[in-house]
C-alpha positions in Angstrom: -94.2 -41.5 238.3 -94.1 -44.3 240.8 -92.8 -42.0 243.5 -95.4 -39.3 242.6 -98.2 -41.9 242.8 -96.9 -43.1 246.2 -97.0 -39.6 247.6 -100.4 -38.6 246.3 -102.6 -41.7 246.1 -104.4 -43.3 249.0 -104.2 -47.1 249.3 -107.3 -47.6 247.1 -105.8 -45.5 244.4 -102.6 -47.4 244.5 -104.5 -50.7 244.2 -106.3 -49.4 241.2 -103.0 -48.2 239.6 -101.5 -51.7 240.3 -104.5 -53.2 238.5 -103.9 -51.0 235.5 -100.2 -51.9 235.5 -101.3 -55.6 235.6 -103.4 -55.0 232.5 -100.5 -53.3 230.8 -98.2 -56.2 231.7 -100.7 -58.7 230.2 -100.8 -56.7 227.0 -97.0 -56.5 226.9 -96.8 -60.3 227.5 -99.3 -60.9 224.7 -97.1 -58.9 222.3 -93.6 -60.0 223.6 -94.0 -63.7 224.2 -94.6 -64.7 220.5 -91.5 -62.6 219.5 -89.4 -64.0 222.3 -90.3 -67.5 221.2 -89.4 -66.7 217.7 -86.1 -65.2 218.8 -85.3 -68.3 220.9 -85.9 -70.5 217.8 -83.4 -68.4 215.8 -80.6 -68.7 218.3 -79.0 -71.2 215.9 -77.8 -68.4 213.5 -74.3 -69.1 212.3 -72.9 -65.7 213.6 -71.8 -65.3 217.2 -72.6 -61.6 216.9 -76.1 -62.5 215.7 -76.6 -64.8 218.7 -75.4 -62.0 221.0 -77.9 -59.5 219.5 -80.7 -62.1 219.9 -79.7 -62.7 223.5 -79.7 -59.0 224.2 -83.2 -58.6 222.7 -84.4 -61.4 224.9 -82.9 -59.9 228.0 -84.4 -56.5 227.2 -87.8 -58.1 226.8 -87.5 -59.9 230.1 -86.4 -56.7 231.8 -89.4 -54.9 230.4 -91.8 -57.5 231.8 -89.9 -57.6 235.1 -90.4 -53.8 235.4 -94.2 -54.2 235.1 -94.2 -57.0 237.7 -91.9 -55.3 240.2 -93.8 -52.0 240.0 -97.1 -53.7 240.4 -95.9 -55.7 243.4 -94.5 -52.6 245.1 -97.8 -50.8 244.6 -99.8 -53.7 245.9 -97.6 -53.9 249.0 -97.9 -50.1 249.6 -101.6 -50.2 249.2 -101.9 -53.1 251.7 -99.8 -51.1 254.2 -102.1 -48.1 253.8 -105.3 -50.1 254.1 -107.2 -49.9 257.4 -106.8 -53.1 259.4 -110.5 -53.4 260.1 -111.5 -53.2 256.4 -113.1 -56.3 254.9 -111.9 -57.2 251.4 -114.3 -58.6 248.9 -113.3 -60.5 245.8 -114.7 -59.5 242.4 -115.7 -62.0 239.8 -113.4 -62.5 236.8 -114.6 -61.1 233.6 -113.8 -62.8 230.3 -111.6 -65.7 229.6 -109.0 -66.8 232.1 -105.5 -67.6 230.8 -104.7 -70.3 233.3 -101.2 -70.8 232.1 -100.3 -67.1 232.5 -102.1 -67.1 235.9 -100.0 -70.1 237.0 -96.8 -68.4 235.9 -97.7 -65.3 237.7 -98.5 -67.1 241.0 -95.3 -69.1 240.8 -93.3 -65.9 240.2 -95.1 -64.1 243.1 -95.0 -66.8 245.6 -91.5 -68.5 245.6 -92.3 -70.4 248.9 -95.2 -72.2 247.1 -92.8 -73.0 244.2 -90.2 -74.4 246.6 -92.8 -76.5 248.3 -94.1 -77.9 245.0 -90.6 -78.7 243.9 -90.1 -80.9 247.0 
């Protein structure tokens, strides 16, 4: 689907698709994070096999969220490449409540140079 979208959509369409994926990622995080926290708390199960299963579930959840993020990032990059250089971008106001913690995590994940500078 990604390749099909890349072939058919103009830059603006790719940006809109990236926004929709971002919304899907937020919904997935909302569902997965509580479960992942619960799984992490249950890592003290007596069985090694049980701990392995829990670890696999955590890795699958992380991979699912990573898929959203990487796909969104690729679409945003491709949309930027297709955007005319002389076009002026305008910010839109945020609607609803802002999850500052999630926003901070997203920025830190997307901008590793900032993270490295803050660590120094």
